[in-house]
GUMITI-547572 format. One record per residue (C-alpha): x, y, z. Coordinates in steps of 0.05 Angstrom, whole numbers, plus 32768, in hexadecimal, padded with zeros to 4 digits. Last residue first. Layout:
<sevex c1="X" c2="Y" c3="Z"/>
...
This chain:
<sevex c1="85E2" c2="83C8" c3="814C"/>
<sevex c1="85A1" c2="8397" c3="814A"/>
<sevex c1="855F" c2="83C0" c3="814B"/>
<sevex c1="8539" c2="83E9" c3="8175"/>
<sevex c1="850E" c2="841D" c3="8160"/>
<sevex c1="84C8" c2="83F6" c3="8171"/>
<sevex c1="84D4" c2="83C2" c3="81A9"/>
<sevex c1="84EC" c2="837E" c3="8186"/>
<sevex c1="84B9" c2="8349" c3="8190"/>
<sevex c1="84C9" c2="8313" c3="81C8"/>
<sevex c1="84A1" c2="82D2" c3="81B8"/>
<sevex c1="846D" c2="82BF" c3="81F3"/>
<sevex c1="8487" c2="8286" c3="821E"/>
<sevex c1="8455" c2="824C" c3="8217"/>
<sevex c1="8417" c2="8234" c3="823D"/>
<sevex c1="83FF" c2="81F2" c3="822B"/>
<sevex c1="83B6" c2="81D4" c3="8228"/>
<sevex c1="8390" c2="8199" c3="8247"/>
<sevex c1="8342" c2="819D" c3="8247"/>
<sevex c1="8331" c2="817E" c3="828F"/>
<sevex c1="82E8" c2="8166" c3="827D"/>
<sevex c1="82B2" c2="8176" c3="82AF"/>
<sevex c1="8287" c2="8139" c3="82B3"/>
<sevex c1="8250" c2="8123" c3="8290"/>
<sevex c1="825D" c2="80DE" c3="826A"/>
<sevex c1="821F" c2="80C5" c3="8258"/>
<sevex c1="8237" c2="8079" c3="823F"/>
<sevex c1="8273" c2="805F" c3="8253"/>
<sevex c1="8263" c2="8013" c3="8244"/>
<sevex c1="826C" c2="7FF3" c3="8286"/>
<sevex c1="824E" c2="8033" c3="82AD"/>
<sevex c1="826B" c2="8069" c3="82D9"/>
<sevex c1="824D" c2="80A0" c3="82FF"/>
<sevex c1="8277" c2="80E1" c3="82DF"/>
<sevex c1="82A2" c2="8104" c3="830E"/>
<sevex c1="82A8" c2="8153" c3="8310"/>
<sevex c1="825F" c2="815A" c3="8308"/>
<sevex c1="8245" c2="8182" c3="82D3"/>
<sevex c1="8208" c2="81AE" c3="82EF"/>
<sevex c1="81BF" c2="819C" c3="82E5"/>
<sevex c1="8189" c2="81CF" c3="82FC"/>
<sevex c1="8157" c2="81BE" c3="82C1"/>
<sevex c1="816D" c2="8202" c3="82A5"/>
<sevex c1="81B2" c2="81DE" c3="8299"/>
<sevex c1="81F6" c2="81EC" c3="82BA"/>
<sevex c1="8235" c2="81E8" c3="829A"/>
<sevex c1="827B" c2="81E5" c3="82AA"/>
<sevex c1="82BB" c2="81F0" c3="8283"/>
<sevex c1="8300" c2="81DC" c3="8292"/>
<sevex c1="8341" c2="81EE" c3="827E"/>
<sevex c1="8380" c2="81CA" c3="8299"/>
<sevex c1="83C9" c2="81EB" c3="8292"/>
<sevex c1="8410" c2="81D4" c3="8280"/>
<sevex c1="8445" c2="8205" c3="8288"/>
<sevex c1="8456" c2="824A" c3="827B"/>
<sevex c1="8442" c2="827F" c3="82AA"/>
<sevex c1="83FD" c2="829E" c3="82A8"/>
<sevex c1="83D0" c2="829B" c3="826E"/>
<sevex c1="83A0" c2="82D4" c3="825E"/>
<sevex c1="8359" c2="82C0" c3="8259"/>
<sevex c1="8315" c2="82D7" c3="823F"/>
<sevex c1="82D2" c2="82B3" c3="823D"/>
<sevex c1="82A8" c2="829A" c3="8207"/>
<sevex c1="8261" c2="826D" c3="8203"/>
<sevex c1="8241" c2="824F" c3="81CE"/>
<sevex c1="8201" c2="8229" c3="81E3"/>
<sevex c1="81EC" c2="81E4" c3="81CA"/>
<sevex c1="81AD" c2="81C5" c3="81AA"/>
<sevex c1="816D" c2="81A9" c3="81C4"/>
<sevex c1="8156" c2="81DB" c3="81F4"/>
<sevex c1="8161" c2="821A" c3="81EA"/>
<sevex c1="8192" c2="8256" c3="8202"/>
<sevex c1="8191" c2="8293" c3="81DB"/>
<sevex c1="81CE" c2="82AB" c3="81C0"/>
<sevex c1="8215" c2="82AB" c3="81D4"/>
<sevex c1="822A" c2="829D" c3="821E"/>
<sevex c1="825A" c2="82C2" c3="8241"/>
<sevex c1="827D" c2="8296" c3="8273"/>
<sevex c1="8281" c2="829A" c3="82BA"/>
<sevex c1="82BC" c2="8297" c3="82E7"/>
<sevex c1="82DE" c2="825E" c3="830B"/>
<sevex c1="8315" c2="824F" c3="833A"/>
<sevex c1="8346" c2="8210" c3="834F"/>
<sevex c1="8328" c2="81E4" c3="8315"/>
<sevex c1="8360" c2="81D9" c3="82F4"/>
<sevex c1="8379" c2="8227" c3="82E9"/>
<sevex c1="8351" c2="823A" c3="82AA"/>
<sevex c1="830E" c2="822E" c3="82CA"/>
<sevex c1="82D7" c2="823D" c3="82A4"/>
<sevex c1="827F" c2="8245" c3="82BC"/>
<sevex c1="8245" c2="823A" c3="828C"/>
<sevex c1="8204" c2="824A" c3="829D"/>
<sevex c1="81BE" c2="823E" c3="8284"/>
<sevex c1="81C5" c2="8211" c3="8252"/>
<sevex c1="8183" c2="81FB" c3="8238"/>
<sevex c1="815C" c2="81B4" c3="824C"/>
<sevex c1="8163" c2="816E" c3="8263"/>
<sevex c1="818A" c2="815B" c3="8229"/>
<sevex c1="81C3" c2="818C" c3="8235"/>
<sevex c1="81FB" c2="81B5" c3="820D"/>
<sevex c1="823B" c2="81D7" c3="8218"/>
<sevex c1="8264" c2="81FF" c3="81E3"/>
<sevex c1="82AA" c2="821C" c3="81E1"/>
<sevex c1="82D1" c2="8263" c3="81D1"/>
<sevex c1="8314" c2="8271" c3="81F4"/>
<sevex c1="8324" c2="82B9" c3="81EB"/>
<sevex c1="836F" c2="82C8" c3="81F6"/>
<sevex c1="8394" c2="8306" c3="8216"/>
<sevex c1="83DF" c2="82F4" c3="820B"/>
<sevex c1="840D" c2="82F4" c3="8252"/>
<sevex c1="8426" c2="82AC" c3="8241"/>
<sevex c1="8421" c2="8295" c3="81F7"/>
<sevex c1="83E8" c2="825C" c3="81ED"/>
<sevex c1="83F3" c2="821C" c3="81D4"/>
<sevex c1="83BD" c2="81DE" c3="81CB"/>
<sevex c1="83C7" c2="81A2" c3="81E8"/>
<sevex c1="8381" c2="8180" c3="81D7"/>
<sevex c1="8364" c2="81AD" c3="819C"/>
<sevex c1="833A" c2="81E4" c3="81AD"/>
<sevex c1="82ED" c2="81FC" c3="81A9"/>
<sevex c1="82E4" c2="81E7" c3="81ED"/>
<sevex c1="82AE" c2="81B7" c3="820B"/>
<sevex c1="8274" c2="81AF" c3="8235"/>
<sevex c1="8240" c2="8176" c3="8247"/>
<sevex c1="81FD" c2="8168" c3="8264"/>
<sevex c1="81DB" c2="8127" c3="825A"/>
<sevex c1="81B1" c2="810C" c3="8227"/>
<sevex c1="8167" c2="80F7" c3="822B"/>
<sevex c1="8159" c2="80AD" c3="821C"/>
<sevex c1="817F" c2="806F" c3="8237"/>
<sevex c1="815C" c2="8032" c3="8245"/>
<sevex c1="8149" c2="8023" c3="828A"/>
<sevex c1="8180" c2="8015" c3="82B4"/>
<sevex c1="81A9" c2="7FD7" c3="82B8"/>
<sevex c1="818B" c2="7F87" c3="82D4"/>
<sevex c1="81BC" c2="7F94" c3="830B"/>
<sevex c1="81A6" c2="7FD8" c3="8318"/>
<sevex c1="81DC" c2="800D" c3="830F"/>
<sevex c1="8213" c2="8025" c3="833E"/>
<sevex c1="823A" c2="7FE9" c3="8332"/>
<sevex c1="8236" c2="7FE4" c3="82E9"/>
<sevex c1="8202" c2="7FE5" c3="82B0"/>
<sevex c1="81E9" c2="8021" c3="828F"/>
<sevex c1="81AF" c2="8010" c3="824C"/>
<sevex c1="81CA" c2="8022" c3="8204"/>
<sevex c1="81D3" c2="7FE0" c3="81F4"/>
<sevex c1="81BB" c2="7F9C" c3="8213"/>
<sevex c1="816E" c2="7FB1" c3="8211"/>
<sevex c1="816B" c2="7FF4" c3="81EE"/>
<sevex c1="8191" c2="7FE8" c3="81AB"/>
<sevex c1="818E" c2="7F9C" c3="81AE"/>
<sevex c1="813E" c2="7FAC" c3="819C"/>
<sevex c1="8106" c2="7FB7" c3="81CA"/>
<sevex c1="80B9" c2="7FBE" c3="81BB"/>
<sevex c1="8082" c2="7FC7" c3="81E7"/>
<sevex c1="8044" c2="7FB2" c3="81D0"/>
<sevex c1="8007" c2="7FD4" c3="81A2"/>
<sevex c1="8041" c2="7FE4" c3="816E"/>
<sevex c1="8055" c2="8011" c3="8136"/>
<sevex c1="8087" c2="7FF4" c3="8112"/>
<sevex c1="80B9" c2="802B" c3="80EB"/>
<sevex c1="80D9" c2="8019" c3="80A3"/>
<sevex c1="810E" c2="802F" c3="807D"/>
<sevex c1="8135" c2="8067" c3="80AB"/>
<sevex c1="817A" c2="8079" c3="8085"/>
<sevex c1="8196" c2="8090" c3="80D0"/>
<sevex c1="816F" c2="807A" c3="8116"/>
<sevex c1="816A" c2="80B8" c3="8142"/>
<sevex c1="8160" c2="8095" c3="8181"/>
<sevex c1="81A8" c2="8076" c3="817A"/>
<sevex c1="81C0" c2="80C0" c3="8183"/>
<sevex c1="81A5" c2="80CA" c3="81CF"/>
<sevex c1="816B" c2="80F6" c3="81D9"/>
<sevex c1="8169" c2="8142" c3="81D6"/>
<sevex c1="8144" c2="8143" c3="8193"/>
<sevex c1="812E" c2="80FE" c3="8171"/>
<sevex c1="813D" c2="8104" c3="812C"/>
<sevex c1="8127" c2="80CC" c3="80F9"/>
<sevex c1="814B" c2="80CD" c3="80B7"/>
<sevex c1="813A" c2="80D2" c3="8076"/>
<sevex c1="8161" c2="80D2" c3="802D"/>
<sevex c1="8197" c2="80CD" c3="8045"/>
<sevex c1="81AB" c2="80C2" c3="8088"/>
<sevex c1="81E9" c2="80E5" c3="80A3"/>
<sevex c1="821A" c2="80C4" c3="807E"/>
<sevex c1="81FA" c2="80C9" c3="8043"/>
<sevex c1="81EA" c2="8115" c3="8046"/>
<sevex c1="81A7" c2="8133" c3="8055"/>
<sevex c1="8194" c2="815B" c3="8021"/>
<sevex c1="81A4" c2="81A1" c3="802E"/>
<sevex c1="818D" c2="81DE" c3="804E"/>
<sevex c1="81B7" c2="81CB" c3="808B"/>
<sevex c1="81A2" c2="8185" c3="8090"/>
<sevex c1="8164" c2="816F" c3="8064"/>
<sevex c1="813B" c2="8131" c3="8061"/>
<sevex c1="812A" c2="812F" c3="80AE"/>
<sevex c1="80EF" c2="8100" c3="80CD"/>
<sevex c1="80E6" c2="8125" c3="8101"/>
<sevex c1="80D4" c2="8118" c3="8154"/>
<sevex c1="80B1" c2="8151" c3="8180"/>
<sevex c1="807D" c2="812E" c3="81A8"/>
<sevex c1="8056" c2="80FC" c3="8179"/>
<sevex c1="8091" c2="80C8" c3="817F"/>
<sevex c1="80A3" c2="80DE" c3="81C5"/>
<sevex c1="805C" c2="80C6" c3="81E1"/>
<sevex c1="805F" c2="808B" c3="81B2"/>
<sevex c1="809F" c2="8074" c3="81D8"/>
<sevex c1="80D1" c2="8064" c3="81B2"/>
<sevex c1="80F4" c2="802A" c3="8195"/>
<sevex c1="8139" c2="801D" c3="817D"/>
<sevex c1="814D" c2="7FFF" c3="8137"/>
<sevex c1="8194" c2="7FEC" c3="8119"/>
<sevex c1="818A" c2="7FBB" c3="80DD"/>
<sevex c1="818F" c2="7F6D" c3="80FD"/>
<sevex c1="81AB" c2="7F4F" c3="813A"/>
<sevex c1="81DE" c2="7F29" c3="810E"/>
<sevex c1="81FF" c2="7EEE" c3="8132"/>
<sevex c1="8249" c2="7EE1" c3="812A"/>
<sevex c1="825A" c2="7EFF" c3="816C"/>
<sevex c1="8235" c2="7F44" c3="815E"/>
<sevex c1="8220" c2="7F55" c3="8116"/>
<sevex c1="81FF" c2="7F8F" c3="8102"/>
<sevex c1="81D3" c2="7F8D" c3="80C8"/>
<sevex c1="81E3" c2="7FBC" c3="808D"/>
<sevex c1="81C3" c2="7FFE" c3="808C"/>
<sevex c1="817D" c2="8009" c3="807B"/>
<sevex c1="8168" c2="8028" c3="80C2"/>
<sevex c1="812C" c2="8015" c3="80EE"/>
<sevex c1="80FB" c2="8039" c3="810E"/>
<sevex c1="80D2" c2="801F" c3="8150"/>
<sevex c1="8092" c2="8048" c3="816C"/>
<sevex c1="807B" c2="8029" c3="81AB"/>
<sevex c1="8031" c2="802D" c3="81D2"/>
<sevex c1="7FFB" c2="8028" c3="8192"/>
<sevex c1="7FB9" c2="800F" c3="81AA"/>
<sevex c1="7F92" c2="8050" c3="819A"/>
<sevex c1="7FA9" c2="8045" c3="8151"/>
<sevex c1="7FCC" c2="8072" c3="8124"/>
<sevex c1="7FB9" c2="806F" c3="80DE"/>
<sevex c1="7FF1" c2="807B" c3="80A7"/>
<sevex c1="7FE5" c2="80C1" c3="80A9"/>
<sevex c1="7FE4" c2="80CC" c3="80EF"/>
<sevex c1="8029" c2="80AC" c3="80F2"/>
<sevex c1="803E" c2="80D8" c3="80C0"/>
<sevex c1="802A" c2="810F" c3="80DC"/>
<sevex c1="8049" c2="80F9" c3="8122"/>
<sevex c1="808C" c2="80EE" c3="80FF"/>
<sevex c1="8089" c2="813C" c3="80F6"/>
<sevex c1="80A5" c2="8147" c3="80AD"/>
<sevex c1="80F4" c2="8165" c3="809B"/>
<sevex c1="811F" c2="8199" c3="80A0"/>
<sevex c1="8155" c2="8196" c3="80CE"/>
<sevex c1="8187" c2="81CC" c3="80E4"/>
<sevex c1="81C5" c2="81A6" c3="8100"/>
<sevex c1="81EF" c2="819E" c3="8142"/>
<sevex c1="8220" c2="8174" c3="814B"/>
<sevex c1="823A" c2="813E" c3="817C"/>
<sevex c1="826D" c2="8106" c3="817F"/>
<sevex c1="82A8" c2="8135" c3="818B"/>
<sevex c1="82B0" c2="8131" c3="81DC"/>
<sevex c1="82E3" c2="80FB" c3="81DB"/>
<sevex c1="82D0" c2="80BB" c3="81BB"/>
<sevex c1="82E4" c2="8075" c3="81D1"/>
<sevex c1="82BE" c2="804A" c3="81A1"/>
<sevex c1="82A6" c2="800D" c3="81D7"/>
<sevex c1="82AF" c2="7FF4" c3="8214"/>
<sevex c1="82BE" c2="8014" c3="825A"/>
<sevex c1="8300" c2="800B" c3="828A"/>
<sevex c1="82FF" c2="8048" c3="82BC"/>
<sevex c1="833B" c2="806E" c3="82CB"/>
<sevex c1="8314" c2="80B2" c3="82D3"/>
<sevex c1="8334" c2="80E5" c3="82A6"/>
<sevex c1="834F" c2="80B8" c3="826F"/>
<sevex c1="8323" c2="8076" c3="827A"/>
<sevex c1="82D4" c2="8096" c3="8283"/>
<sevex c1="82F1" c2="80D6" c3="8256"/>
<sevex c1="82F8" c2="80A8" c3="8218"/>
<sevex c1="82AA" c2="80A6" c3="8225"/>
<sevex c1="82A2" c2="80ED" c3="8211"/>
<sevex c1="826B" c2="80DD" c3="81E1"/>
<sevex c1="8248" c2="8098" c3="81EE"/>
<sevex c1="8204" c2="80A1" c3="81E4"/>
<sevex c1="8219" c2="80C8" c3="81A3"/>
<sevex c1="81FE" c2="8110" c3="8197"/>
<sevex c1="81CB" c2="812E" c3="8169"/>
<sevex c1="81BE" c2="8176" c3="8176"/>
<sevex c1="8181" c2="8195" c3="8158"/>
<sevex c1="816F" c2="81DB" c3="8131"/>
<sevex c1="8129" c2="81CA" c3="811B"/>
<sevex c1="8107" c2="81D5" c3="80D7"/>
<sevex c1="80C0" c2="81C0" c3="80CD"/>
<sevex c1="8099" c2="81A7" c3="8084"/>
<sevex c1="8051" c2="819F" c3="807B"/>
<sevex c1="804C" c2="8156" c3="804F"/>
<sevex c1="805F" c2="8157" c3="8000"/>
<sevex c1="80AA" c2="8143" c3="8018"/>
<sevex c1="8096" c2="8107" c3="803C"/>
<sevex c1="806F" c2="80F0" c3="7FFD"/>
<sevex c1="80AA" c2="8106" c3="7FD3"/>
<sevex c1="80D4" c2="80D8" c3="7FF5"/>
<sevex c1="80A2" c2="809E" c3="7FF1"/>
<sevex c1="8072" c2="8086" c3="8023"/>
<sevex c1="8055" c2="8045" c3="8030"/>
<sevex c1="8029" c2="801B" c3="8057"/>
<sevex c1="803F" c2="7FDA" c3="806B"/>
<sevex c1="8027" c2="7F8E" c3="804D"/>
<sevex c1="8068" c2="7F60" c3="805E"/>
<sevex c1="8074" c2="7F85" c3="809B"/>
<sevex c1="8028" c2="7F7B" c3="80B5"/>
<sevex c1="7FF2" c2="7FB1" c3="80B1"/>
<sevex c1="7FCB" c2="7FAF" c3="80EF"/>
<sevex c1="7F8A" c2="7FCF" c3="80D9"/>
<sevex c1="7F91" c2="800C" c3="80FD"/>
<sevex c1="7FDC" c2="8018" c3="810D"/>
<sevex c1="7FFA" c2="7FFF" c3="8150"/>
<sevex c1="8001" c2="7FBB" c3="813F"/>
<sevex c1="8031" c2="7FBC" c3="810C"/>
<sevex c1="8047" c2="7FE5" c3="80CF"/>
<sevex c1="8069" c2="801E" c3="80AB"/>
<sevex c1="8090" c2="801F" c3="8069"/>
<sevex c1="80B7" c2="8056" c3="805B"/>
<sevex c1="80D3" c2="804A" c3="8012"/>
<sevex c1="8113" c2="8067" c3="7FE9"/>
<sevex c1="8113" c2="8053" c3="7F9F"/>
<sevex c1="811C" c2="8099" c3="7F8D"/>
<sevex c1="813C" c2="80B0" c3="7FCE"/>
<sevex c1="817A" c2="808A" c3="7FB0"/>
<sevex c1="81AB" c2="806B" c3="7FE9"/>
<sevex c1="81F6" c2="8065" c3="7FF8"/>
<sevex c1="81F9" c2="803D" c3="8038"/>
<sevex c1="8220" c2="8054" c3="806F"/>
<sevex c1="824A" c2="801B" c3="8089"/>
<sevex c1="823D" c2="7FF0" c3="80C3"/>
<sevex c1="822D" c2="8010" c3="810C"/>
<sevex c1="823B" c2="804F" c3="80F5"/>
<sevex c1="8242" c2="8094" c3="8118"/>
<sevex c1="8253" c2="80CB" c3="80F3"/>
<sevex c1="8270" c2="810F" c3="810D"/>
<sevex c1="8253" c2="8150" c3="80E7"/>
<sevex c1="8292" c2="8178" c3="80C3"/>
<sevex c1="827C" c2="8170" c3="8079"/>
<sevex c1="8237" c2="8187" c3="8097"/>
<sevex c1="8248" c2="81C9" c3="80B0"/>
<sevex c1="8235" c2="81C0" c3="8102"/>
<sevex c1="8202" c2="81FA" c3="810A"/>
<sevex c1="8217" c2="8230" c3="813F"/>
<sevex c1="8248" c2="824E" c3="811E"/>
<sevex c1="828C" c2="8236" c3="80FA"/>
<sevex c1="82BE" c2="825D" c3="8119"/>
<sevex c1="82DD" c2="822F" c3="8147"/>
<sevex c1="82B9" c2="81E8" c3="8130"/>
<sevex c1="82FD" c2="81C5" c3="8117"/>
<sevex c1="8325" c2="81CF" c3="8161"/>
<sevex c1="82F0" c2="81A3" c3="8173"/>
<sevex c1="82FC" c2="8163" c3="814C"/>
<sevex c1="82C9" c2="8144" c3="812C"/>
<sevex c1="82CA" c2="80FA" c3="8146"/>
<sevex c1="82BB" c2="80C4" c3="80FF"/>
<sevex c1="829B" c2="8080" c3="810D"/>
<sevex c1="82AA" c2="803C" c3="80E6"/>
<sevex c1="82EC" c2="8033" c3="8110"/>
<sevex c1="82F4" c2="807E" c3="812C"/>
<sevex c1="8314" c2="80AE" c3="8102"/>
<sevex c1="8320" c2="80EC" c3="8128"/>
<sevex c1="830B" c2="8124" c3="80FF"/>
<sevex c1="8318" c2="8165" c3="80E3"/>
<sevex c1="835D" c2="816D" c3="80DE"/>
<sevex c1="8362" c2="8129" c3="80C6"/>
<sevex c1="833B" c2="8135" c3="8084"/>
<sevex c1="82F9" c2="80FD" c3="8082"/>
<sevex c1="82DC" c2="8103" c3="8042"/>
<sevex c1="8294" c2="80F5" c3="803E"/>
<sevex c1="8276" c2="80A6" c3="802D"/>
<sevex c1="8289" c2="8084" c3="8074"/>
<sevex c1="8297" c2="8037" c3="8077"/>
<sevex c1="82CA" c2="8037" c3="8041"/>
<sevex c1="82C7" c2="7FF8" c3="8043"/>
<sevex c1="8293" c2="7FCC" c3="803F"/>
<sevex c1="8270" c2="7FB3" c3="8086"/>
<sevex c1="825F" c2="7F7C" c3="80A5"/>
<sevex c1="826F" c2="7F92" c3="80EC"/>
<sevex c1="82AE" c2="7F83" c3="8116"/>
<sevex c1="82AE" c2="7F93" c3="8169"/>
<sevex c1="82B1" c2="7FD3" c3="818F"/>
<sevex c1="8267" c2="7FF2" c3="8189"/>
<sevex c1="8252" c2="7FA6" c3="8188"/>
<sevex c1="826C" c2="7F9D" c3="81D0"/>
<sevex c1="82A3" c2="7F73" c3="81EB"/>
<sevex c1="829B" c2="7F5C" c3="8235"/>
<sevex c1="8284" c2="7F86" c3="826C"/>
<sevex c1="8260" c2="7F53" c3="8290"/>
<sevex c1="8221" c2="7F79" c3="8294"/>
<sevex c1="822A" c2="7F7B" c3="8252"/>
<sevex c1="8238" c2="7F32" c3="823F"/>
<sevex c1="8201" c2="7F1E" c3="8271"/>
<sevex c1="81CE" c2="7F50" c3="8241"/>
<sevex c1="81DF" c2="7F31" c3="8203"/>
<sevex c1="81D0" c2="7EEB" c3="8216"/>
<sevex c1="818E" c2="7F0C" c3="8229"/>
<sevex c1="8186" c2="7F31" c3="81ED"/>
<sevex c1="8197" c2="7EE9" c3="81C9"/>
<sevex c1="8165" c2="7EBD" c3="81FA"/>
<sevex c1="8132" c2="7EFB" c3="81E3"/>
<sevex c1="8137" c2="7EE9" c3="81A1"/>
<sevex c1="814C" c2="7F18" c3="816A"/>
<sevex c1="811F" c2="7F2C" c3="8133"/>
<sevex c1="80E6" c2="7F4C" c3="8153"/>
<sevex c1="80F6" c2="7F64" c3="81A0"/>
<sevex c1="80AF" c2="7F65" c3="81C2"/>
<sevex c1="809F" c2="7F6A" c3="8201"/>
<sevex c1="8083" c2="7F4E" c3="824D"/>
<sevex c1="80BE" c2="7F2E" c3="8253"/>
<sevex c1="80BF" c2="7F37" c3="829C"/>
<sevex c1="8104" c2="7F60" c3="829E"/>
<sevex c1="80E8" c2="7F81" c3="825A"/>
<sevex c1="80A9" c2="7F9A" c3="8272"/>
<sevex c1="80C8" c2="7FB0" c3="82B6"/>
<sevex c1="80F7" c2="7FDA" c3="8290"/>
<sevex c1="80C1" c2="7FF4" c3="825C"/>
<sevex c1="809C" c2="800D" c3="829D"/>
<sevex c1="80D4" c2="8030" c3="82BE"/>
<sevex c1="80ED" c2="8051" c3="827E"/>
<sevex c1="809D" c2="8067" c3="8269"/>
<sevex c1="8096" c2="8083" c3="82A9"/>
<sevex c1="80D3" c2="80AE" c3="82A9"/>
<sevex c1="80CC" c2="80C1" c3="8262"/>
<sevex c1="8085" c2="80E3" c3="826F"/>
<sevex c1="807A" c2="80FB" c3="8227"/>
<sevex c1="804F" c2="8140" c3="821E"/>
<sevex c1="8011" c2="8123" c3="81FE"/>
<sevex c1="7FFC" c2="8121" c3="81B6"/>
<sevex c1="7FBF" c2="80F6" c3="81AA"/>
<sevex c1="7FB0" c2="80AF" c3="81A2"/>
<sevex c1="7F87" c2="8093" c3="8168"/>
<sevex c1="7F37" c2="8082" c3="8174"/>
<sevex c1="7F1F" c2="80C8" c3="815C"/>
<sevex c1="7F48" c2="80C1" c3="8118"/>
<sevex c1="7F83" c2="80F6" c3="811B"/>
<sevex c1="7F97" c2="8134" c3="80EA"/>
<sevex c1="7F66" c2="8159" c3="810E"/>
<sevex c1="7F4F" c2="8190" c3="80DC"/>
<sevex c1="7F33" c2="8162" c3="80AA"/>
<sevex c1="7F27" c2="8118" c3="80BB"/>
<sevex c1="7F67" c2="80F0" c3="80B2"/>
<sevex c1="7F79" c2="80D4" c3="8069"/>
<sevex c1="7F7E" c2="8090" c3="8056"/>
<sevex c1="7FBD" c2="8074" c3="8044"/>
<sevex c1="7FB7" c2="806A" c3="7FF8"/>
<sevex c1="7FE9" c2="80A1" c3="7FE1"/>
<sevex c1="8018" c2="8087" c3="8013"/>
<sevex c1="801F" c2="803E" c3="7FEB"/>
<sevex c1="8003" c2="8002" c3="8002"/>
């Protein structure tokens, strides 16, 4: 069935009387409920047996190798766009943006500088052939996966469009600092702080597509799935990357994005269409979306059971609830080990962001945390994106120094000195110590003096 054959909702409402209405998502209640349902087995996990998920879960709690660090069935090159070393640190199938490359780029991250997080390899797809297939027990008539409702690329572009400035950030951003700064052993890609980017996205609200597809009052979960290659872990395929959303979030602010910074979404970032889930961990923003299951039962996948939950001594034995909102971070637009001449006034620049609200304040220390002073915030603080800031500094005596930035958000959270560890290294939120070196300033010859 094509999108043109999907019955239209009644005029003026966009939704039939039996379908759920948009309501603010209660994410804490959702997390608690889904965790109980997972533990008791009252959930579906299509494509992967519960026994296999439990095996993965056991491996996770024992901190063994995870898919993030293991081999993937992917062709080379895994990333399409150029990755000049002055812009990126290559990390397997991923590419981390260097913070010094962002200096002077403005609020939005240029597409060519945007970090890349791939489970396998970037697929090169044709928008003309692409279809978004919707199916499941949460739609009227419960269409099966073999007879879905379909929307083409032009069908989506014909729907009312919205534009939003939103950050996308990997849940493991900052993971490397668990080891380098706190001495913790964690698994997964050792990101610095460069697994984040902010873009101006244009697309259609997922809520509009779900309603046109015939959302049922029984729907509880929505699970987008990508068109990249199946992910292989321990010799077994876990299928294509997929992760469920609660219906409340899907109807709230989620986009199906087809433009990024005024251009078609690039191949590495989800062309022709990707999911965009503001303020949530990046795994929820499925790239190259090909189908969406809408279910009347709770849904689970490896990406919210064995992975993207918190395990370790500080967390319950069965792990935390699946990760949703991002945490609070700050970064300087500087290379690690940057040098500064002693006695010469500088202006330090950086960015801070939070998944719980806007950034309300940033404090900076140039003496390793002995003293702090407020940075100047640039622009209006907004949720779902970062805030740029600056602070003047005149370096003192030559030698090593540490710069620190500490953000506070409108939800009242402030970056701690120590991040609570977890075996997979997610959600690092501690203040990062940025090493720099102060060097002797080059002595200039005063005017009027010269060599006799």
